[in-house]
N, C-alpha and C positions, 0 to 999 in steps of 0.2 A: 380373610373374608373380602370379597370384592363385590361391591354393589354399583351398578351402573345405570343411570338414567341418561337422557340425551345430553344434559349439561351438568349433571351432578355425579361426581365420582366419590367413592369412599373405599379406600384400600387399607388393609392392615396386614402385616406380616406376622405370622406366629412362628414358634420354634420349629415346628415340623417343616414349614416352608424353608426356613433358614438351613436346616439340616439337609433338605433335598437339594437346594441350590449348591451348598458346599460339596455335596457328593457329586453332582453333575460337573462342577468346576474342579473337582479333585483337590479341594482345599480343606485341610484339617481344621475344624472349628470345635473347640471344647464348649461345654455347656455355658460357662460364664461369658465367653466371647459371643456365643450365639444369642444370649439374652441381650447383651449390649448392642449387637448388630440389629436385632429386632427392634429395639427401642430407637436406635438411630434412623433406621429405615422408616419406621412409623412416623417419626418427627418430620422426615423429608416429605412423606406422603401428605401429612397434615398441612405443611407449608404449600404444597402443590394444590391442595384443595382450596386454600385461601386465595391463591393466585387465580384459580378457576372461577372464583366469585367476582373477579374484577370485570367491569364492563369495558370491553376492548373493541366494540363494534366500529368505532370511528378512528381507530389507531392504525396507522400504516405500519406494516412489518419492517423491522430493521435488519440489516445484515451486519451492522456495526454501530456502536454508540458514538464513534468518532465519524464525523461526516467527511471522510477523505476517500480518495480513490487510489487504487494501487498504480504505481508507475509501471508502464509496460517496458519490457526489455526484449532484445533479440535472444532467441534460443541459441546457445553456443555449446558445443561439445568441449568440455574442459579436460576430460581424461579419456584416453582411448585404450582399447584392448585390455580392459581389466577383467575380462571374463575368466581367465585362468586363475587370477588371484582370488576372485569371488568363489569359484568352484572349490578351491582349496578349503574353504570354510564349511563345506557340506559335511554333515555327520557321517555319511558313508561315501566312499570313493566312487566317483562316477565322472565320466568325461563330458557329459552333455548337459546335466541338470542337477539340481539339488535333490537328494533323497532324504526324506525326513521320516521319523517314526509315525506309524499309524496312530491317530488319536481318537478315532470313532470306532466303537465296538459294534 
């Protein structure tokens, strides 16, 4: 069930949704595991709902909790001509690019 107001969300995941997601992701989930996943996901959604209740109007967004900046460095090429070694890892032989199995039906 998903209920949505402008600032109020309520989500819950049922077993049917868990089974549907597991089928889409091609992950085998038995009944017991599906029930645990539903409980875990619903706990996460409840926590998110509590976070949505917080007043954050005057709070500046953070990119990190540590107020540091990253050190800049020059871009350097450290290894050259690895193309042939990388292409060797392709599931199918091809001289120009990776060939991978189709995953979308």
